[in-house]
N, C-alpha and C positions, 0 to 999 in steps of 0.2 A: 905709831905717831912719830912724825918727824921731829928733829930737834927744834926746828922753827915753830912748829905747832906747840911743842912743849913750852917754849919761851913765851909765846902768846897766851897760853893758858895760865902760866905762872904770873903774868902781868895783869890778868883779869881777876880782880879780887872776888867778885861775886861767884864766878866759876870755881875758883879755889875753895871758897867757903862751902859750896855745894859738894865738891869732892871730899872735903874733909868731913863734912857731916855724914856723907855716905860711908866713908872709911870707918867712922865711929859708930855706924849703925843708927844714927840720929836723923837720917833723911833719906829721901829716894836716891837711887843710883842710876846713872846711864852706863853705857858700855866701858867708858874710861874709868869711872868710879868703881865699877865692879872689878876691873882688872887691878886697879890700885889697891883695893880692899883685899883682894886675894893674894897679891904678890908682895906688897909692902911689908907685912909681918915677916915673910921669909927673908927679904933683903935686910930688914932691921936686925934679924937674928944672925945674919952673916952668911946664910946659905939659901940659895934659890936655884936648885938644879934644873927647873924647867924654864928659867928665865934666859932670854938671849943676853948677850953682852950689852946690846943697846938698851934693852929693858932694865937691866941692873943699873946701868949708868944713869938712865933717866929717872928711875925710882930713887936712887941715892940723891940725885939733884933735887928732886921734888921734896924728899924728906928733909934735906938741908935747908931748903927754902921755907918749908913749914916751920922748922925749928927756929929759924931767924925771925920770921915774919908773923907767925901765929903761935907764940910761946905757950899760951894757955891750952890750945888745942893740941900742941905737941906733947905737953905733959899728959894729956888724956890718952894720946896714941901710945906713948910709952907704957903707961899703966895698963892699957888694954892689950897690947901686943908684945911688949918687951920682956 
């Protein structure tokens, strides 16, 4: 995913809610959601050896966005993966 695509996704609240539900195992996943659900816990813990530099940066950006804009869901993510 390009940085531009990421910014468009972050700005699309229904899409973000779908990805968050996927990451929490509460809803269906598309390919982006599956990748996020797989890699986000590793990045959250500080080590993702299979992530590219761009993936790590984008996942950190996404997690920071979720933390700021979806605090309830963020707390669930931290409990589940942290």
